[in-house]
Each structure stands twice: as C-alpha cells, then as structure tokens.
RORO-352625 format. One record per atom (N, C-alpha, C, O): x, y, z. Coordinates in Angstrom, 1 decimal, padded with zeros to 4 digits. Example, Ala and Ser with C-alpha at 12.3 -4.5 7.8 and 13.67 -1.06 7.14 Angstrom:
BEGIN
- c1,c2,c3
- 013.2,-005.7,007.8
- 012.3,-004.5,007.8
- 013.2,-003.3,007.8
- 014.2,-003.3,008.5
- 012.8,-002.2,007.1
- 013.7,-001.1,007.1
- 012.9,000.0,007.9
- 013.4,001.1,008.0
This chain:
BEGIN
- c1,c2,c3
- 008.7,004.8,-008.3
- 008.9,003.5,-007.6
- 008.3,003.5,-006.2
- 008.4,004.5,-005.5
- 007.6,002.5,-005.9
- 006.9,002.4,-004.6
- 007.5,001.2,-003.8
- 007.7,000.1,-004.4
- 007.7,001.4,-002.5
- 008.1,000.3,-001.7
- 007.2,000.2,-000.5
- 006.7,001.2,000.1
- 007.0,-001.1,000.0
- 006.2,-001.3,001.2
- 006.9,-000.8,002.4
- 008.1,-000.9,002.5
- 006.2,-000.2,003.3
- 006.7,000.3,004.6
- 006.5,-000.7,005.7
- 005.3,-001.1,005.9
- 007.5,-001.1,006.4
- 007.4,-002.1,007.4
- 007.4,-001.4,008.8
- 007.9,-000.3,009.0
- 006.8,-002.2,009.8
- 006.9,-001.8,011.2
- 008.2,-002.4,011.7
- 008.8,-003.3,011.1
- 008.6,-002.0,012.9
- 009.8,-002.5,013.5
- 009.7,-003.9,013.9
- 010.7,-004.6,014.3
- 008.4,-004.4,014.0
- 008.2,-005.8,014.3
- 008.3,-006.7,013.1
- 008.1,-007.9,013.2
- 008.5,-006.1,011.9
- 008.7,-006.9,010.7
- 007.4,-007.0,009.9
- 007.4,-007.6,008.8
- 006.3,-006.6,010.5
- 005.0,-006.7,009.7
- 004.8,-005.5,008.8
- 005.4,-004.4,009.1
- 003.9,-005.6,007.8
- 003.6,-004.6,006.9
- 002.8,-003.5,007.6
- 001.8,-003.9,008.4
- 003.1,-002.3,007.4
- 002.3,-001.2,008.0
- 001.0,-000.9,007.2
- 000.1,-000.2,007.7
- 001.0,-001.4,006.0
- -000.2,-001.1,005.1
- 000.1,000.2,004.3
- -000.8,000.5,003.4
- 001.2,000.9,004.5
- 001.5,002.1,003.7
- 002.6,001.7,002.7
- 003.4,000.8,002.8
- 002.7,002.6,001.7
- 003.8,002.5,000.7
- 004.5,003.8,000.6
- 003.9,004.9,000.7
- 005.8,003.7,000.4
- 006.6,004.9,000.2
- 006.9,005.2,-001.2
- 007.2,004.2,-002.0
- 006.8,006.4,-001.7
- 007.0,006.8,-003.1
- 008.5,007.2,-003.2
- 008.9,008.2,-002.5
- 009.3,006.5,-004.0
- 010.7,006.9,-004.2
- 010.8,007.6,-005.6
- 010.3,007.2,-006.6
- 011.4,008.8,-005.5
- 011.5,009.6,-006.7
- 012.4,009.0,-007.7
- 013.6,008.6,-007.5
- 011.9,008.8,-009.0
- 012.7,008.1,-010.0
- 013.9,008.9,-010.4
- 014.8,008.4,-011.0
- 013.9,010.3,-010.2
- 015.0,011.1,-010.5
- 016.1,010.9,-009.5
- 017.2,011.5,-009.7
- 015.9,010.1,-008.5
- 016.9,009.8,-007.5
- 017.2,008.3,-007.4
- 018.4,007.9,-007.4
- 016.2,007.5,-007.4
- 016.4,006.1,-007.2
- 016.3,005.2,-008.5
- 016.3,004.0,-008.5
- 016.1,005.9,-009.7
- 016.0,005.2,-010.9
- 016.6,005.9,-012.1
- 016.0,006.0,-013.2
- 017.8,006.5,-011.8
- 018.5,007.2,-012.9
- 019.4,006.3,-013.6
- 019.5,005.1,-013.3
- 020.1,006.8,-014.7
- 021.1,006.0,-015.4
- 022.4,006.2,-014.5
- 023.0,007.3,-014.5
- 022.9,005.1,-013.9
- 024.0,005.3,-013.0
- 025.3,005.7,-013.7
- 025.5,005.3,-014.8
- 026.0,006.6,-013.1
- 027.3,007.0,-013.7
- 028.4,006.5,-012.8
- 028.7,007.0,-011.7
- 029.1,005.4,-013.3
- 030.2,004.8,-012.6
- 031.4,005.7,-012.4
- 032.0,005.6,-011.4
- 031.6,006.5,-013.3
- 032.8,007.4,-013.2
- 032.6,008.4,-012.1
- 033.5,008.7,-011.3
- 031.4,008.9,-012.0
- 031.1,009.9,-010.9
- 031.2,009.1,-009.5
- 031.7,009.7,-008.5
- 030.8,007.9,-009.4
- 030.9,007.1,-008.2
- 032.4,006.9,-007.9
- 032.8,007.1,-006.7
- 033.2,006.6,-008.9
- 034.6,006.4,-008.7
- 035.3,007.7,-008.1
- 036.0,007.6,-007.1
- 035.0,008.8,-008.7
- 035.6,010.1,-008.3
- 035.1,010.4,-006.9
- 036.0,010.9,-006.1
- 033.9,010.2,-006.5
- 033.4,010.6,-005.2
- 034.0,009.7,-004.1
- 034.3,010.2,-003.1
- 034.0,008.4,-004.4
- 034.6,007.5,-003.4
- 036.1,007.8,-003.3
- 036.7,007.7,-002.2
- 036.8,008.1,-004.4
- 038.2,008.4,-004.3
- 038.4,009.7,-003.5
- 039.4,009.7,-002.7
- 037.6,010.7,-003.6
- 037.7,011.9,-002.8
- 037.5,011.6,-001.4
- 038.2,012.1,-000.5
- 036.4,010.8,-001.1
- 036.1,010.5,000.3
- 037.3,009.8,001.0
- 037.7,010.1,002.1
- 037.9,008.8,000.3
- 039.0,008.0,000.9
- 040.3,008.9,001.0
- 041.0,008.8,002.0
- 040.5,009.8,000.0
- 041.6,010.7,000.1
- 041.5,011.7,001.2
- 042.5,012.0,001.9
- 040.2,012.1,001.5
- 040.0,013.1,002.6
- 040.2,012.4,004.0
- 040.4,013.1,005.0
- 040.2,011.1,004.0
- 040.4,010.4,005.3
- 041.9,010.3,005.7
- 042.2,010.0,006.8
- 042.7,010.5,004.7
- 044.2,010.3,004.9
- 044.7,011.5,005.7
- 044.5,012.6,005.4
- 045.5,011.1,006.7
- 046.1,012.2,007.5
- 047.3,012.9,006.8
- 047.5,014.1,006.9
- 048.0,012.1,006.0
- 049.1,012.7,005.2
- 050.3,013.1,006.1
- 051.0,014.0,005.7
- 050.4,012.5,007.2
- 051.5,012.8,008.2
- 052.8,011.9,008.0
- 053.7,012.0,008.8
- 052.8,011.1,006.9
- 053.9,010.3,006.7
- 055.2,011.1,006.4
- 055.2,012.1,005.8
- 056.3,010.6,007.0
- 057.6,011.3,006.9
- 058.7,010.4,007.1
- 058.7,009.6,008.0
- 059.8,010.6,006.3
- 061.1,009.9,006.5
- 062.2,011.0,006.6
- 062.0,012.1,006.0
- 063.3,010.6,007.2
- 064.4,011.6,007.3
- 065.3,011.4,006.1
- 065.6,010.3,005.6
- 065.7,012.6,005.5
- 066.6,012.6,004.4
- 068.0,012.7,005.0
- 068.2,012.8,006.3
- 069.1,012.8,004.2
- 070.4,012.8,004.7
- 070.8,014.1,005.5
- 071.8,014.1,006.2
- 070.0,015.1,005.4
- 070.3,016.3,006.2
- 069.7,016.2,007.6
- 070.0,017.1,008.4
- 068.9,015.2,007.8
- 068.2,015.1,009.1
- 068.6,013.9,010.0
- 068.4,013.9,011.2
- 069.4,012.9,009.4
- 069.8,011.8,010.2
- 071.0,012.2,011.1
- 071.8,013.1,010.7
- 071.1,011.6,012.2
- 072.2,012.0,013.2
- 073.4,011.1,013.0
- 073.6,010.1,013.7
- 074.3,011.6,012.2
- 075.6,010.9,012.0
- 076.7,012.0,011.8
- 076.4,013.2,011.6
- 077.9,011.6,011.9
- 079.0,012.5,011.8
- 079.1,013.0,010.3
- 078.7,012.3,009.4
- 079.6,014.2,010.1
- 079.7,014.8,008.8
- 081.1,014.5,008.2
- 081.5,015.0,007.2
- 081.9,013.8,009.0
- 083.3,013.5,008.6
- 083.3,012.6,007.3
- 082.5,011.7,007.2
- 084.2,012.9,006.4
- 084.4,012.1,005.2
- 084.9,010.7,005.7
- 085.8,010.6,006.4
- 084.2,009.7,005.2
- 084.4,008.3,005.8
- 085.6,007.6,005.2
- 085.9,006.5,005.6
- 086.1,008.1,004.1
- 087.2,007.4,003.5
- 088.0,008.4,002.5
- 087.4,009.4,002.1
- 089.2,008.1,002.2
- 089.9,008.9,001.3
- 089.3,008.9,-000.1
- 088.6,008.0,-000.5
- 089.6,010.0,-000.8
- 089.0,010.1,-002.1
- 089.5,009.1,-003.1
- 088.7,008.5,-003.9
- 090.7,008.8,-003.1
- 091.3,007.8,-004.0
- 092.1,006.7,-003.3
- 092.5,007.0,-002.1
- 092.3,005.6,-003.9
- 093.2,004.6,-003.4
- 092.5,003.7,-002.4
- 093.2,002.8,-001.8
- 091.3,003.8,-002.2
- 090.6,002.9,-001.3
- 090.2,001.6,-001.9
- 089.7,000.7,-001.2
- 090.3,001.4,-003.2
- 090.0,000.2,-003.9
- 088.5,000.1,-004.2
- 088.1,-001.0,-004.7
- 087.7,001.1,-003.9
- 086.3,001.0,-004.2
- 085.8,002.4,-004.6
- 086.5,003.3,-005.0
- 084.5,002.5,-004.6
- 083.8,003.8,-005.0
- 084.1,004.8,-003.9
- 084.3,004.5,-002.8
- 084.1,006.1,-004.3
- 084.4,007.1,-003.4
- 083.1,007.4,-002.6
- 082.0,007.3,-003.1
- 083.4,007.8,-001.3
- 082.2,008.1,-000.4
- 082.6,009.3,000.4
- 083.7,009.5,000.9
- 081.6,010.2,000.4
- 081.8,011.5,001.1
- 081.1,011.6,002.4
- 081.6,012.4,003.3
- 080.0,010.8,002.7
- 079.3,011.0,003.9
- 078.6,009.7,004.3
- 078.1,008.9,003.4
- 078.6,009.4,005.6
- 078.0,008.2,006.1
- 076.5,008.4,006.1
- 075.7,007.4,006.3
- 076.0,009.6,005.9
- 074.6,009.9,005.8
- 073.9,009.5,004.5
- 072.7,009.6,004.3
- 074.7,009.1,003.5
- 074.2,008.8,002.2
- 073.1,007.7,002.3
- 073.2,006.8,003.1
- 072.2,007.8,001.4
- 071.1,006.8,001.4
- 071.6,005.4,001.1
- 070.8,004.4,001.3
- 072.8,005.2,000.5
- 073.3,003.8,000.2
- 073.8,003.1,001.4
- 074.1,001.9,001.4
- 074.0,003.9,002.5
- 074.5,003.3,003.8
- 073.4,002.9,004.7
- 072.4,003.6,004.8
- 073.6,001.8,005.5
- 072.6,001.4,006.5
- 072.5,002.6,007.5
- 073.5,003.0,008.1
- 071.3,003.0,007.8
- 071.0,004.0,008.7
- 071.1,005.4,008.1
- 070.9,006.4,008.8
- 071.4,005.5,006.8
- 071.5,006.8,006.1
- 070.2,007.3,005.8
- 069.1,006.7,006.1
- 070.1,008.5,005.3
- 068.9,009.2,005.0
- 068.2,008.5,003.8
- 068.8,007.9,003.0
- 066.9,008.7,003.8
- 066.1,008.1,002.7
- 066.0,009.1,001.5
- 065.8,010.3,001.7
- 066.3,008.6,000.3
- 066.2,009.4,-000.9
- 064.8,009.4,-001.4
- 064.2,008.4,-001.6
- 064.3,010.6,-001.7
- 062.9,010.8,-002.3
- 061.8,010.1,-001.4
- 060.9,009.5,-002.0
- 062.0,010.2,-000.1
- 061.0,009.6,000.8
- 059.7,010.4,000.9
- 059.7,011.5,000.4
- 058.7,009.9,001.5
- 057.4,010.6,001.7
- 057.5,011.8,002.5
- 058.3,011.8,003.5
- 056.8,012.8,002.2
- 056.7,014.1,003.0
- 055.3,014.4,003.4
- 054.3,014.0,002.7
- 055.0,015.1,004.5
- 053.7,015.4,004.8
- 053.0,016.2,003.7
- 053.6,017.1,003.1
- 051.8,015.8,003.4
- 051.0,016.4,002.3
- 049.5,016.3,002.5
- 049.1,015.4,003.3
- 048.8,017.1,001.8
- 047.3,017.1,001.9
- 046.8,016.3,000.7
- 047.0,016.8,-000.5
- 046.1,015.2,000.9
- 045.6,014.4,-000.2
- 044.2,014.9,-000.7
- 043.7,014.4,-001.7
- 043.6,015.7,000.0
- 042.2,016.1,-000.3
- 042.1,016.9,-001.6
- 043.1,017.6,-002.0
- 041.0,016.7,-002.3
- 040.8,017.5,-003.5
- 039.3,017.8,-003.6
- 038.5,017.1,-003.0
- 038.9,018.7,-004.5
- 037.5,019.2,-004.6
- 036.8,018.6,-005.8
- 037.4,018.3,-006.8
- 035.5,018.4,-005.6
- 034.7,017.9,-006.7
- 033.5,018.8,-006.8
- 033.0,019.5,-005.9
- 033.0,018.9,-008.0
- 031.8,019.7,-008.3
- 030.6,019.1,-007.5
- 030.4,017.9,-007.4
- 029.7,020.0,-006.9
- 028.6,019.5,-006.1
- 027.6,018.7,-007.0
- 027.1,017.7,-006.5
- 027.4,019.1,-008.2
- 026.5,018.3,-009.1
- 027.0,016.9,-009.3
- 026.3,016.0,-009.4
- 028.4,016.8,-009.5
- 029.0,015.5,-009.7
- 028.8,014.6,-008.5
- 028.5,013.4,-008.6
- 029.0,015.2,-007.3
- 028.8,014.4,-006.0
- 027.4,014.0,-005.9
- 027.1,012.9,-005.4
- 026.5,014.8,-006.2
- 025.0,014.5,-006.2
- 024.7,013.4,-007.1
- 024.0,012.4,-006.8
- 025.3,013.4,-008.3
- 025.1,012.4,-009.3
- 025.6,011.0,-008.8
- 025.0,010.0,-009.0
- 026.7,011.1,-008.1
- 027.3,009.9,-007.6
- 026.4,009.2,-006.5
- 026.2,008.0,-006.5
- 025.9,010.1,-005.6
- 025.0,009.6,-004.5
- 023.7,009.0,-005.1
- 023.3,007.9,-004.7
- 023.2,009.7,-006.1
- 021.9,009.2,-006.7
- 022.2,007.9,-007.5
- 021.4,007.0,-007.6
- 023.4,007.8,-008.1
- 023.8,006.5,-008.8
- 023.9,005.4,-007.8
- 023.4,004.2,-008.1
- 024.5,005.6,-006.6
- 024.6,004.6,-005.6
- 023.2,004.2,-005.1
- 022.9,003.0,-004.9
- 022.3,005.1,-004.9
- 020.9,004.8,-004.4
- 020.2,004.0,-005.5
- 019.4,003.1,-005.2
- 020.4,004.4,-006.8
- 019.8,003.6,-007.9
- 020.3,002.2,-007.9
- 019.4,001.3,-008.1
- 021.6,001.9,-007.7
- 022.1,000.6,-007.6
- 021.4,-000.2,-006.5
- 021.1,-001.4,-006.7
- 021.3,000.4,-005.3
- 020.6,-000.3,-004.2
- 019.2,-000.6,-004.5
- 018.7,-001.7,-004.2
- 018.5,000.3,-005.2
- 017.1,000.1,-005.6
- 017.0,-001.1,-006.6
- 016.1,-001.9,-006.5
- 017.9,-001.1,-007.6
- 017.8,-002.1,-008.6
- 018.1,-003.5,-008.0
- 017.6,-004.5,-008.4
- 019.0,-003.5,-006.9
- 019.3,-004.8,-006.3
- 018.3,-005.2,-005.3
- 018.5,-006.3,-004.7
- 017.3,-004.4,-005.1
- 016.3,-004.7,-004.0
- 016.9,-004.7,-002.6
- 016.4,-005.4,-001.7
- 017.8,-003.8,-002.4
- 018.6,-003.8,-001.1
- 018.1,-002.6,-000.3
- 018.8,-002.2,000.6
- 016.9,-002.1,-000.5
- 016.4,-001.0,000.3
- 015.1,-001.4,001.0
- 014.2,-002.0,000.4
- 015.1,-001.2,002.3
- 014.0,-001.6,003.2
- 013.5,-000.3,003.8
- 014.2,000.5,004.4
- 012.2,000.0,003.7
- 011.5,001.1,004.3
- 010.9,000.7,005.6
- 010.2,-000.3,005.7
- 011.1,001.5,006.6
- 010.6,001.2,007.9
- 009.9,002.5,008.5
- 010.3,003.6,008.2
- 008.9,002.3,009.3
- 008.2,003.4,009.9
- 009.1,004.1,010.9
- 010.0,003.5,011.5
- 008.9,005.4,011.1
- 009.7,006.2,012.1
- 009.5,005.5,013.4
- 008.4,005.1,013.8
- 010.6,005.4,014.1
- 010.6,004.7,015.5
- 011.6,005.4,016.4
- 012.5,006.1,015.9
- 011.4,005.2,017.7
- 012.3,005.7,018.7
- 012.7,004.6,019.6
- 012.0,003.5,019.7
- 013.7,004.9,020.5
- 014.1,003.9,021.5
- 014.1,004.7,022.8
- 014.8,005.8,022.9
- 013.5,004.2,023.9
- 013.5,004.9,025.1
- 014.8,004.9,025.8
- 015.1,005.8,026.6
- 015.7,003.9,025.5
- 017.0,003.9,026.1
- 017.9,003.1,025.2
- 017.5,002.3,024.4
- 019.2,003.4,025.3
- 020.2,002.6,024.5
- 020.2,001.1,024.9
- 020.4,000.8,026.0
- 019.8,000.3,023.9
- 019.7,-001.1,024.2
- 020.1,-001.9,022.9
- 019.2,-002.0,022.0
- 021.2,-002.5,022.9
- 021.7,-003.1,021.7
- 020.8,-004.4,021.4
- 020.6,-004.6,020.2
- 020.4,-005.1,022.4
- 019.6,-006.2,022.2
- 018.3,-005.9,021.4
- 017.9,-006.6,020.5
- 017.7,-004.8,021.8
- 016.4,-004.4,021.1
- 016.7,-003.9,019.7
- 015.9,-004.2,018.8
- 017.9,-003.3,019.5
- 018.2,-002.9,018.1
- 018.5,-004.1,017.2
- 018.0,-004.1,016.0
- 019.1,-005.1,017.8
- 019.4,-006.3,017.0
- 018.1,-007.0,016.6
- 017.9,-007.5,015.5
- 017.1,-007.0,017.6
- 015.8,-007.6,017.3
- 015.1,-006.9,016.2
- 014.4,-007.5,015.3
- 015.2,-005.5,016.1
- 014.6,-004.8,015.0
- 015.2,-005.2,013.7
- 014.5,-005.4,012.7
- 016.6,-005.3,013.6
- 017.2,-005.7,012.4
- 016.8,-007.1,012.0
- 016.6,-007.4,010.8
- 016.7,-008.0,013.0
- 016.2,-009.4,012.7
- 014.8,-009.4,012.1
- 014.5,-010.1,011.1
- 014.0,-008.6,012.7
- 012.6,-008.5,012.2
- 012.5,-008.0,010.7
- 011.7,-008.4,010.0
- 013.5,-007.1,010.4
- 013.5,-006.5,009.1
- 014.4,-007.3,008.1
- 014.6,-007.0,007.0
- 014.9,-008.5,008.6
- 015.7,-009.4,007.8
- 017.0,-008.6,007.3
- 017.4,-008.8,006.2
- 017.5,-007.7,008.2
- 018.6,-006.9,007.8
- 019.8,-007.2,008.7
- 020.8,-006.5,008.6
- 019.8,-008.2,009.5
- 020.9,-008.5,010.4
- 021.8,-009.6,009.8
- 021.4,-010.3,008.9
- 023.0,-009.6,010.3
- 024.0,-010.6,009.8
- 024.7,-010.1,008.5
- 025.5,-010.9,008.0
- 024.5,-008.9,008.0
- 025.2,-008.4,006.9
- 025.4,-006.9,007.1
- 024.7,-006.3,008.0
- 026.2,-006.2,006.4
- 026.5,-004.8,006.5
- 025.2,-004.0,006.3
- 024.7,-004.0,005.1
- 024.7,-003.4,007.3
- 023.4,-002.7,007.2
- 023.6,-001.2,007.5
- 024.3,-000.9,008.5
- 023.1,-000.4,006.7
- 023.1,001.1,006.9
- 021.7,001.6,007.2
- 020.8,001.4,006.4
- 021.5,002.1,008.4
- 020.2,002.7,008.8
- 020.3,004.2,008.7
- 021.1,004.8,009.3
- 019.4,004.8,007.9
- 019.4,006.2,007.7
- 018.2,006.8,008.4
- 017.0,006.5,008.1
- 018.4,007.8,009.3
- 017.4,008.4,010.1
- 017.1,009.8,009.5
- 018.1,010.5,009.0
- 015.9,010.3,009.7
- 015.7,011.7,009.2
- 016.3,012.8,010.1
- 016.7,013.9,009.6
- 016.5,012.4,011.4
- 017.2,013.3,012.3
- 017.9,012.5,013.3
- 017.7,011.3,013.5
- 018.8,013.1,014.1
- 019.7,012.4,015.0
- 018.8,011.8,016.2
- 017.9,012.5,016.7
- 019.2,010.6,016.5
- 018.5,009.9,017.7
- 019.7,009.3,018.5
- 020.2,008.3,018.1
- 020.0,009.9,019.6
- 021.1,009.4,020.4
- 020.9,007.9,020.9
- 021.9,007.2,020.8
- 019.7,007.5,021.3
- 019.5,006.2,021.8
- 019.6,005.2,020.7
- 020.2,004.1,020.9
- 019.2,005.5,019.5
- 019.3,004.5,018.4
- 020.8,004.4,018.0
- 021.3,003.3,017.7
- 021.5,005.5,017.9
- 022.9,005.5,017.6
- 023.7,004.7,018.6
- 024.5,003.8,018.2
- 023.5,004.9,019.9
- 024.2,004.2,021.0
- 023.9,002.7,021.0
- 024.7,001.9,021.3
- 022.6,002.4,020.6
- 022.2,001.0,020.5
- 023.0,000.2,019.4
- 023.1,-001.0,019.5
- 023.4,000.9,018.4
- 024.0,000.2,017.2
- 025.5,000.3,017.3
- 026.2,-000.3,016.5
- 026.1,001.1,018.2
- 027.5,001.4,018.2
- 028.4,000.2,018.4
- 029.5,000.2,017.8
- 027.9,-000.8,019.1
- 028.8,-002.0,019.3
- 028.6,-003.1,018.3
- 029.2,-004.1,018.3
- 027.8,-002.8,017.2
- 027.6,-003.8,016.2
- 028.5,-003.5,015.0
- 028.3,-002.5,014.3
- 029.5,-004.3,014.7
- 030.4,-004.1,013.6
- 029.7,-004.1,012.2
- 030.2,-003.4,011.3
- 028.6,-004.8,012.1
- 028.0,-004.9,010.8
- 026.8,-003.9,010.6
- 026.1,-003.9,009.6
- 026.6,-003.0,011.6
- 025.5,-002.1,011.5
- 026.0,-000.6,011.7
- 026.9,-000.4,012.5
- 025.5,000.3,010.9
- 025.9,001.7,011.0
- 024.6,002.5,011.0
- 023.8,002.3,010.1
- 024.5,003.5,011.9
- 023.4,004.4,011.9
- 023.8,005.8,011.6
- 024.8,006.3,012.2
- 023.2,006.5,010.6
- 023.6,007.8,010.2
- 022.3,008.6,010.0
- 021.2,008.0,009.9
- 022.4,009.9,009.9
- 021.3,010.8,009.6
- 021.3,011.0,008.1
- 022.3,010.8,007.4
- 020.2,011.6,007.6
- 020.2,011.9,006.1
- 021.2,012.9,005.7
- 021.7,012.9,004.6
- 021.7,013.7,006.7
- 022.7,014.7,006.4
- 024.1,014.1,006.2
- 024.9,014.7,005.6
- 024.3,012.9,006.7
- 025.6,012.2,006.6
- 025.7,011.2,005.4
- 026.7,010.6,005.3
- 024.7,011.2,004.6
- 024.7,010.2,003.5
- 025.8,010.6,002.5
- 026.0,011.8,002.1
- 026.6,009.7,002.1
- 027.6,009.9,001.1
- 027.7,008.6,000.3
- 027.3,007.5,000.7
- 028.4,008.7,-000.9
- 028.5,007.6,-001.8
- 029.2,006.4,-001.2
- 028.8,005.2,-001.4
- 030.2,006.6,-000.4
- 031.0,005.5,000.1
- 030.2,004.7,001.1
- 030.2,003.4,001.0
- 029.5,005.3,002.0
- 028.8,004.5,003.0
- 027.6,003.8,002.4
- 027.2,002.7,002.8
- 027.0,004.4,001.3
- 025.9,003.7,000.6
- 026.4,002.4,000.0
- 025.8,001.4,000.0
- 027.6,002.5,-000.7
- 028.1,001.3,-001.4
- 028.7,000.3,-000.5
- 028.7,-000.9,-000.8
- 029.2,000.8,000.7
- 029.8,-000.1,001.6
- 028.8,-001.1,002.3
- 029.2,-002.1,002.7
- 027.5,-000.6,002.3
- 026.5,-001.4,003.0
- 025.9,-002.4,002.0
- 025.7,-002.1,000.8
- 025.5,-003.6,002.5
- 024.8,-004.6,001.7
- 023.3,-004.3,001.7
- 022.6,-004.6,000.7
- 022.8,-003.8,002.8
- 021.4,-003.5,003.0
- 021.2,-002.1,003.5
- 021.9,-001.6,004.4
- 020.2,-001.4,002.9
- 019.9,000.0,003.2
- 018.5,000.1,003.9
- 017.6,-000.3,003.2
- 018.5,000.5,005.1
- 017.2,000.6,005.8
- 016.9,002.1,005.9
- 017.6,002.9,006.7
- 015.9,002.6,005.2
- 015.5,004.0,005.3
- 014.3,004.2,006.1
- 013.3,003.5,006.0
- 014.4,005.1,007.1
- 013.2,005.4,007.9
- 012.3,006.3,007.0
- 012.7,007.3,006.4
- 011.0,006.0,006.9
- 010.1,006.7,006.1
- 010.1,008.2,006.3
- 010.0,008.6,007.5
- 010.3,008.9,005.3
- 010.5,010.4,005.4
- 011.8,010.8,004.9
- 012.0,012.0,004.4
- 012.8,009.9,005.0
- 014.2,010.2,004.5
- 014.2,010.5,003.0
- 014.8,011.4,002.5
- 013.4,009.7,002.3
- 013.3,009.9,000.8
- 012.8,011.2,000.4
- 013.2,011.8,-000.6
- 011.9,011.8,001.2
- 011.3,013.1,000.9
- 012.3,014.2,001.2
- 012.4,015.2,000.5
- 013.1,014.0,002.2
- 014.2,015.0,002.5
- 015.2,015.1,001.4
- 015.6,016.1,001.0
- 015.6,013.9,000.9
- 016.6,013.8,-000.2
- 016.0,014.4,-001.4
- 016.7,015.2,-002.1
- 014.7,014.2,-001.7
- 014.1,014.7,-002.9
- 014.0,016.3,-002.8
- 014.1,017.0,-003.8
- 013.7,016.8,-001.6
- 013.6,018.2,-001.4
- 014.9,018.9,-001.6
- 014.9,020.0,-002.2
- 016.0,018.3,-001.2
- 017.3,018.9,-001.3
- 017.8,018.8,-002.7
- 018.8,019.5,-003.1
- 017.2,018.0,-003.5
- 017.7,017.9,-005.0
- 017.3,019.1,-005.7
- 018.0,019.4,-006.7
- 016.3,019.8,-005.3
- 015.8,020.9,-006.1
- 016.7,022.2,-005.9
- 016.4,023.2,-006.5
C-alpha cells in the first residue's frame, strides 16, 4: 500500500510512503483488539477502592437489645450491615486488576487497529518536521493544513520532540506520541492518524 506524503503546509511533497501489507492490510482480529484494550484499561485502574466492614467501623460492641422479648428480630451488634452506619458486607477491597497477554497477541491487536485505520482512509503521512519553540498556534496551523484539526487526532513521531509535544499539550482533541508509545487503545481512540514519514519503517523493522 502506498500513501502520498504531505508537507506541513498541506501541499504534496512528491514522495510516496510504502506501507507494509503485513501490518496495514492484514485480516483484523477483533478478539485480539478487545483483549488488548481490556488489558490497557485494566492496567490504568488504581484498585485502591475500599469500604469498612463490621470489624472496622467505630461503634460500641455492646449488645443493642435483649435476645428475646423485644418484639422483633434479634440483634447482637450495632455494627451489623443492616444498620445505618454499620459495616459494608462484601464490599470492595484493594486489588490489582492488571493481567498479562501474549506479545504476539498484542502485536496482532495493534496491526489490526492500523489496518482498520488504513481501510477507513484515516492515515495521513507527513514529512519529518521540527518546531523551534513550543507554539500551539503553529501546531494548530499544521493540523489545519493536513485537514486533521477539529477531531481526535493522533500524531506519531519517530522520536521524542519536546517542542512538538508541548505545542499540542493544550489541545484536547490532539495527542502526540512516539512510535515507542503506540498501543491499540490510542490508535482506536483517534479519528485521524498522522504518521511522520519513517514511523512505518520502524514498525516494520520491529515486527521481525
């Protein structure tokens, strides 16, 4: 698959980028995508949720009523979960939600997500560029020129660029990452994928 490479002013550079069919034109595996996204979201959870049970609430341990003759059900402790302010029965406890997936499955999920973007025509190739200083206005102009502004846009760089990252940080609909940070979730979360020319070669090299 070949895509035209654009300049940051929106004009064609005259070059074309070759996208590896083994990455951008595979048979997508929806189950692999589901598992990878599920793992990503699970790994974001802190798992610090906690409620107090009857052994932890601060109440008297005195029996609150006589065993018989009270005209109702017997009660032994005000800490019971049936009382207001009592302990929670079977409440959440701190836990680790993370789980592991096979590397090959995660790779299949990423390639499936890239294939979906390619099929939808949601990939734009742009020439390598730099920014002399962090300037959001200039970054917005670049996205406008590439017709990638106004929707969730993911810009993937071959290596870290502090000025480009800082220029995009205040834009809620734009995200800049390096090729090392690519994952299935961020690919699917974006409506438009802007790849800096050279990123596709790094992905292809790491597939081997």
